[in-house]
Every structure is written in C-alpha cells, then in structure tokens.
ROSETI-743319 format. One line per 10 residues: number of its first residue (from 1); their letters; for each residue z, x, y of C-alpha. Coordinates in steps of 0.1 Angstrom, whole numbers. Each point is the difference from the previous one (the first is absolute). Example, Ala and Ser with C-alpha at 12.3 -4.5 7.8 and 13.67 -1.06 7.14 Angstrom:
2
1) AS) 78:123:-45  -7:14:34;
This chain:
321
1) MAKYVIRRLI) 148:-295:-25  -12:6:35  35:8:12  3:26:-29  -33:17:9  11:1:37  33:15:-10  -16:26:-21  -24:9:28  29:5:23;
11) IFIPMLFALT) 17:22:-25  -31:21:0  8:14:34  33:18:-9  -15:11:-33  -31:15:17  23:17:25  21:15:-28  -33:11:-17  -11:18:32;
21) IIVFALMQAA) 33:19:1  -3:10:-36  -36:11:3  7:20:32  32:16:-14  -19:12:-32  -26:17:22  27:17:21  17:12:-32  -32:16:-13;
31) PGDPFSGRNL) 0:38:6  -22:14:27  -28:-16:21  -38:3:3  5:32:20  21:19:-25  -8:14:-34  -21:25:-17  -34:-17:6  0:6:37;
41) DPNVSAELYE) -26:22:16  17:35:4  -22:7:30  15:-28:20  32:10:18  33:-17:-7  3:-9:37  -31:-22:-2  14:-19:-30  32:-4:19;
51) KQREALGLND) -19:-15:30  -17:-24:-24  34:-11:-14  12:-6:36  -31:-20:9  4:-23:-30  37:-5:6  11:16:-32  28:19:18  15:-32:14;
61) PMYVQYFRWL) 32:-14:-15  -5:-21:-31  10:-33:16  -25:6:28  -28:7:-24  9:-31:-21  1:-25:29  -32:14:14  -17:-4:-34  15:-35:-5;
71) SKTVQGDLGE) -11:-12:34  -36:11:-6  1:-15:-35  11:-34:12  -29:0:24  -24:8:-29  -4:37:10  7:21:-31  -6:32:19  -24:29:-3;
81) SYINRGKHVT) -4:22:-30  15:35:4  -27:16:-21  -31:-21:8  4:4:38  -16:-27:21  0:-25:-29  25:-29:-1  20:-8:-31  -13:-36:0;
91) DLIGDRIGNT) -36:14:-2  9:23:-29  17:-29:-19  -28:-24:9  -26:23:-15  19:1:-33  19:-33:-4  -31:-20:-11  -5:23:-31  37:-3:-10;
101) FYLGVTSLLI) -2:-37:5  -30:-3:-24  17:22:-25  32:-19:1  -16:-35:-3  -23:11:-28  29:16:-19  21:-32:5  -28:-22:-12  -5:21:-32;
111) TLIVAIPIGI) 37:-1:-6  3:-38:3  -31:-8:-19  10:22:-29  38:-2:-1  7:-38:5  -23:-14:-27  10:27:-25  37:-5:8  -4:-38:-5;
121) YSARKPYSVL) -18:4:-33  26:25:-13  27:-25:8  -19:-28:-18  -7:23:-30  30:22:-3  -1:28:-25  -37:-3:-4  -24:30:-1  -8:-5:37;
131) DYATTGFSFF) 37:-3:9  8:33:-17  -30:16:17  11:-14:34  35:15:-6  -14:34:-8  -23:-1:31  30:-10:22  20:30:-12  -30:22:5;
141) GLAVPSFFFG) -7:-13:35  36:4:11  4:35:-15  -32:17:11  0:13:36  -29:-14:21  -12:35:10  -2:11:-36  -18:-31:-11  -24:4:30;
151) LVAIYVFSIK) -8:36:-10  -7:-11:-36  -21:-29:11  -21:23:22  -5:25:-28  -9:-27:-26  -19:-26:20  -15:22:28  -6:34:-14  -5:-7:-37;
161) LGWFPSQGTV) -16:-35:0  -13:-1:36  8:-37:3  18:1:33  1:23:30  30:23:3  5:-1:38  -10:-16:33  -8:-36:9  -38:-1:0;
171) TSPGLEGFEL) -28:21:-16  -21:3:32  5:-12:36  -33:-19:3  9:-29:-23  1:-35:14  7:-36:-12  5:-7:-37  -9:36:-9  29:12:22;
181) FKDRLHHLIL) 24:-25:-15  -10:9:-36  3:37:7  34:-4:17  12:-20:-30  -13:26:-24  21:26:18  31:-23:1  3:-7:-37  17:32:-12;
191) PSITLGLAGT) 24:3:29  9:-37:-2  7:2:-37  21:31:5  19:-15:29  7:-33:-19  9:15:-33  38:-1:4  -2:-34:17  -21:-15:-28;
201) ATYMRFMRSE) 25:12:-26  29:-14:20  -17:-34:6  -8:-3:-37  36:5:-11  14:-23:27  -25:-27:-7  6:1:-37  38:-1:4  0:-28:26;
211) VLDVLGADYI) -24:-22:-19  20:5:-32  32:-10:18  -15:-31:15  -17:-11:-32  35:-1:-16  15:-22:27  11:-36:-7  -24:-17:24  -29:17:-18;
221) RTARAKGMTE) 11:-14:-33  4:-34:17  -35:2:14  -14:8:-35  20:-29:-15  -16:-24:25  -34:10:-14  -13:23:27  -27:24:-10  7:37:-2;
231) NSVLYKHTLR) -23:7:29  19:-25:21  34:15:-10  -13:35:8  -17:-6:33  20:-29:15  35:11:-10  3:35:-15  -21:20:25  16:-15:31;
241) NAMIPIITLL) 34:14:-10  -13:31:-17  -19:11:31  31:2:23  10:36:-11  -37:9:2  -1:-11:36  30:22:7  -19:30:-15  -31:-9:21;
251) GFEIGTLLSG) 21:1:32  10:36:-7  -35:8:-13  -15:1:35  20:30:10  -1:15:-35  -38:0:-1  -2:17:34  26:26:-9  -15:5:-35;
261) AIITESVYQY) -34:5:15  12:33:16  0:16:-34  -31:-17:-14  -20:7:31  9:37:-2  -11:2:-36  -33:-16:6  -5:15:35  -4:-36:13;
271) PGLGTLFISS) -1:-1:38  28:-25:7  35:0:15  13:20:-30  -21:31:6  7:-3:38  37:-2:-7  -1:31:-23  -20:20:25  23:-10:28;
281) ISSRDYPVIM) 31:11:-19  -17:34:-7  -8:5:37  33:-16:12  -19:-26:20  31:-21:7  -15:-29:20  -24:-8:-29  28:3:-26  23:-23:19;
291) AINLMLGFFV) -27:-26:6  -10:-1:-37  37:-3:-11  6:-27:25  -30:-19:-12  11:3:-37  35:-13:10  -15:-29:19  -22:-11:-29  30:1:-24;
301) LLGNLLADIF) 19:-23:24  -30:-22:3  -4:-2:-38  36:-11:-4  -5:-28:26  -32:-12:-17  17:0:-34  28:-23:13  -25:-24:15  -20:-1:-33;
311) YSIVDPRIRY) 32:-8:-19  1:-35:14  -37:-5:-5  2:9:-37  33:-19:-6  6:-29:24  36:-1:-11  7:32:19  12:-9:35  16:21:28;
321) D) 28:-13:22;
C-alpha cells in the first residue's frame, strides 16, 4: 500500500507538469489581453498600453512567458494581478477560498446525508412509493441546470417566502461567535442545496443500483442462510462493497464542487473563487485565471489519489502491487 501511494505521488509530478502546459496554452489561445478590447479608457494612448504589455512581458515569446510563470509557480509565487495592481494572486485567492471551502463542504455533507440513506432504503424497498419518488427526483436533479434551479430557489425561498437570504455570506459584519456561525450557515443553505442538487441525484441512483446488485450476490444469500440479521448483512457485508463506486465519485467530487461553485456563486453573488474566476475572465486577468484552473486540476488529482487509498480501507481485499 505504501509503495502504491509513493508511486502515485511520483506520477503526480508529470501530471501536474502537463496540467501547467494545458492551463498556460489555453490562456495563450484566448483572444486579446487585459490591454486590448472595447472597455479600455479612450483617453489613454495606445503607446502607454504597449509599454504596460512590455513591462509585464506579454510581448515575449510564448515559451519564455511559460517558463517564467512556471518557475515562479514552483516557488509559490502565483504572480501579480493585471487588474488589481499591487495585489498578489495568492492574496486574492486567500480572501475567497475560505468561502468556497465552506460552500463545498456544506454541499457535500447535505448530499451524503440525503442521498446515501435514501439510496439504501430504495434498494431495500424497490418499487415502493419512496423508490418511485427518489427516481423522479433523480431525473429532476440531473435534468435541471443548477443556475435555473438557483434562480427559482431565490424567487421562491428568498423573495416570496423570505426564509433565506439571496446573496452574500453574512447579514452584517459585526457578528461574532455562535451568531456569526448561525448567520453564515443561514446564507449557505440555498447555495449548498443548489450546488449539490445534481450530485445528490447521482449518488441516490448509484447507491440504489450498487446495493441492489450486492444484495443479489451469492455471499449475501449465504450470510442470510447462516442466520445473520438484516442489519448485519447490510452494514457488515453489503455497504462495504456498494460503497466502492461511491468512493470513486467522491474522488471526482472535490474538483466538481469547486468548478460547479463558479456557476452557483455567480447566481447567489457569493464572494468565493467562482465570482473571482468570472470577474477575472471578464477583465482578462490571466494570472488569476491560471492560478484557479491550476488549483482545480490539483484537487481533481488529489481526489483520485484519496479515492484509491480509501478503496483498500473499505475493502481489505483490494491490494496494489
């Protein structure tokens, strides 16, 4: 197991290197730069913008720009924002990443708490009323775009009913202690449900399908024939095998939650990495865009590694040579 983890960590290096090439190439393929476009001040001369391009090295050959950016990134320096001059990218991300982390964790908790028990019950009681309702919800959750569901949720629960706030992270900046925690949680509920809608639907269907498959296996019938209780059969034998595909989904979910938060945060005007990413795209702030993309890719790779490690924890029969 330790050898496998070390091997995977070593593989991380070329994968991250390839990721940096892809991220940088996509930025270079994008049209224009922060000093071109219709939103520039017409009173500023083109010569001044050209001097700014030269000062930032935007006129250098592509490979020179890439290795300069890569060498700084390896040292932990993600550069300086083109738009927010004097502010480092790490500071901009640091101001927002906490909000996105809270949103992602809350969304994942809601997804797991709702999806896994309901998926198990649907498998144990197939073709029941709850099973049909779960199937209908799954199709609804996968079919409805998150931004549309978010707009409907804002209209119904914020504007009409007034149960939840429609934007922001806190009501007022002076809150402290438990009041601050409660207020932040109140602001998180609608965005978290919106972000986790498709994931909840997916986990329900996977959990139902996997538990049904395992319940029909020979060793489950043998366990029942030996007189084991249904709870023992379910929790000691069934779930261990049924959870393996769910762990695979969880590995991808880390990157999915962060990337999905871009749309959700924009709908709810939630000040996280998503809104920073959208504003950076609009202003062509390439250092910020590349840093966020690199971070998303890193978390996807990390999630896959954690999923492989958890395989052997859930099912001891899994071993890596």
